[in-house]
N, C-alpha and C positions, 0 to 999 in steps of 0.2 A: 236586460231582467231575468229572461227566460235563461240563460248561461246562467246568472248568478245563482237565480232560485234551484237549479240543479246540480251547483257545486255546495248550497248549503245542504241540500237533503241529502247526498253524500256524505257530506261533515257529518251529518246525524247517522250516518250506519246504512243509510238506502243503495240499494245497486241491484236492479236497474231503477232510472228514474225516467219516466216518459210524462209529454203531455198532449193532451185532446180538447179537441172544441168542443164543448156543451153543445152546439147545435147539433138537429137530427141529422142523423146520416141513413144511409142505406143499408150498412154494416149493422149499426143499431137497433134498426127497424127490423131487421131478420131474425138478431138475437133475441128481439122483445118476443116476436114471434114465436121461435123457439120455446122461449119460456111460456109462454100461453097454451103451447101444446103439451108439454110437459107437464102443467097443472093439470089440466082438462084428462092428463092420462091417469090422474092420482099419483104419480113419481115422487110426492112431496109427504107422501104418507101422513103423519101427525104435525109435519111444520107449517101449520095454517100461515104463520108469518112469510112464508115466501110467496104468498098472493097479494100482499100488500101493495095497493095500486102504485103507491109511491116507488115502488123499482123499476117499474117504465117510465116514472116522470121526473127527471133530475131535478127540474124546476122546484117541485114541491119540497125538494131537502134545501136548497138555497135559492129562495127568488132570485133572478136576474144572474144567476151563474151563466158564468162566460168559459170557464176552462176550469177542466179536470187535470189534476196532479194526480197520477198513479207512482206509486213506489213502492218497489220489491224488497224483503228483507229476508236472506237468507238462513233457514232453520237445520243445513246440512252441518254437521259438527264431526270432530274427528273423535268418534266413540262408538261402542258397539255394544251390545247387551251380552250378558253369557249365555252360551248356549242352552242352559238350561231355563232361563227366566222365561217369565209368562211376558207377552207382547203389548207395548203402550206405543202410540201411533208418535211418531218424530214431533209433531207440533207441540205435544204436550210436553216435552220432557224438563223444559224451562220453565221461566217465568210467563205468566196469563200474557199471552201476545197482545189479546186486547187492552191492557194497559200499556205495554211496551209502545205498540206503534200510537194509539190514541196520545200517549205522552208526547213523543216526538213529532208525529203530525202537530200538534198544539205549538209546540217551538218553530217549527216552519210555519206556521200560520200567523203567529205573532212576529217572526220576522220578516213575514211578506208585509204586513200590516204597516210595520215600521217604516218600509221601504216604499211603500204604496198608501199613504194615508188615504182614508176612505173609502179602500176596498173592503170587501165584507168576504170572510170564507167561513169553511165548516169542514172539520175533522171527521173521517169516516172509515170504519172497519167494519169487519163482516157481521157486526150485530147492527149494520144500519141497512136500510132498505135499499140497499144499491146492487145494480147486475156489477159487481167488482171485476168479475174475471173479463166479461165483455167491454167495459172501461178500460181495465189494464192492456187487453188485446188492442182497443182502439187507440190507445199512446203508444203502442209499440213496445211494449215491456215484454210479450210474449204472445203465444198462439195458445187456445182452447183446444188443449187436445184429445183423443177418443175417450179418454178415461174422466174429463171434464174438467181436468187441472190446469191450469194454466203452465206453458212449458216456454223456459228461455233457453235461448241458445247454449250459453256458458254456465248458467246455476241449474238448468234442468227443471224440475217441477216442486223444488224444494224450498217455494219461495212464501212468505207470507205476505198478504197485499192490503195495500193500506189507499185512501185515497184523501186529498186537499181538495175539497170544491173552492171556487173565487171568483169573485164577478169581474177581475181583471182580465182581460183578455190579453192572450199571450200565443204566441206561433206556435201552431201543432205540430208534433213528430208524427211521420207517415206510420198507420195502421202495421200492425204484424201481419205475417200471412202463414198458413197453417203449415208443416213440416212434415205431419205424423207419415205421409205416402199411405202406402199399404200394409204398414206393419198392424198387427191384432194381438200383441202380446199382452196387452193389458185386459183385452177382453177374455181371449184364452186363460190368462192366468186366474180372474177373479173366481173364486171356490163355488158361490153362489149365483153366479151369472147375472149379478146387479149391472154390470153394464151389457143391458139388452140388445142394443146397435151401437155403432160409432156416434160417440158424443151424447149418449143418452144413459143417464145412471137413474136407475126404479131405487130409491130409498128403502122402498118394503121389502129389498133382498139384499141390501148391503150391511155389514157387520158393522162400520163405522157408524151407521144411524142405529142401528139396535143397541149397541154395546154404547150409547153415548144420548141418544135421546127416546128411545123407548122405556115408556113408565111402566110397562105390563111386570106382573111380578116374575112372569117366566119369560124368556126369549124361547122365538119360535123356534120347533125343531129344526127345521129346514136353515136355521141360522148356527143353531147351537151345535149341530153335528160339524158345521165345518169351520169353526171359529179357529183352528191352527194355534190355538194360543192365546190369539189374541183377546183382551179385555177390557182395551181403553183405546177405540178406533181401530183404523186399518191403513197399511201401507203398502198391499199387495199390488195393488195396480200400478203405483211408483216404483217400488223395486224393480219391476221387469221391464219399465219404461227404458229403450235404448238411451236416453239423452240422460240419463241420471248413471249410465253404466260408464260415462265419461269419467275422467280426472277431475272434481269439482274441488274449487276452493274451499276449504272448510272454515266455519265461521268464528271466531276466538270472540265474538260480544259475549261479555258476562252473562246478560239476560237471556241467553238460548242455551248456555251450556246445561249438560243433565243432572238431575239431581240424585245422586249416589243410587238409591233405592229402587229409581226407573230400570236400572241397568243389571239389577239384580232381582228382579221381583218375581221370589219361589212363592209356588201355592200355597202352601199349608201356612207359611209365615204370614202372608199378606190375608189370607182367611181369619186369621186370628187378630187383626187388626182390629181395636175398639174403636167408636164414634171419635173418641178423643186422639187416637194416632192417625185416623185419617183426616181429619183437622190440622195436623201438625204436617204430614207428610204433603198435603196438598194445599197448604198454605201460599196464597198467590200463583194459582196455578188454573190454566184454564179447564184442566181436568175435574176442577169442582162442582162441574155439570153434573159429572156422576155422583150421584149420591150416594151414601155408605151402603146403604141395603144394595143400590144398584152394582155397586163394587162387589159385594157378596155374591148375588146373581150371576155376573159374569164370570167372576172366580169357578163359583160350582160349575157352570155352563162348560166353562173352559176343561175342568176337571173331570169334566163326565159325570157329574153327579147328578142323579135325577131329580132329588129333590131339591128345590129353592125356595128357601125363606125369606121374608124380608127382614 
């Protein structure tokens, strides 16, 4: 059953695929303790949902869960922005990954239920209160790097993560072991020093947090000064990672291919978008979390304009 499940997941486009036992483990206990320290330090900024207690109690998401099926979907595509373009994080180039992952995980859950009648399952993407990177590491998909991203030997860190929780007990894969070694490129490259120490990312200093989650009328000067053209997320700590410097297989998945405007986002033109333009260009996009007034705020900050109107 485990082998069939893995093949079905791969048929749906997932690679890598791994299985983890939902039973408590020392590794997960340590990850939970790290999360507690991160929250106590205030590194979550305004993301109060990170403190949801269900994040440390997987049984609360699916009572009786026995197995966690972790899957990755590579969003590394064969495309590059024009040199003069403003920058958008790669995860937002294509269709909303929440919809893509959730739909395919539900297909996998229905497939599993048909072959194991009576088993229950739940599909989880990153909107669910689950320690997704910790469970992906436990399932052998990759290790959590010093920049907080999951890194796979062949796929690098350009991976969207999803999980299928099930009450069916299946043999687990061995957990992944960290391979960052002494490398500190991600820490050194972050322009705002958001990676305060290896494996610790302070959202209060992170460009991605401020361009996507910050609802203030203006970005903090310490962030706006160092945007380097980023207006929707930030990929700097992934771009410098040696595991992403290797030749990576490019995804041809239609759902992940970039919208044309993403690769040539010109400041003056983008600043002229109406709310209707925003709605059309960001339809079925994960970037809709950045509301129209926030887009204009981010654009003006990236262009070095001091006055930022909603």
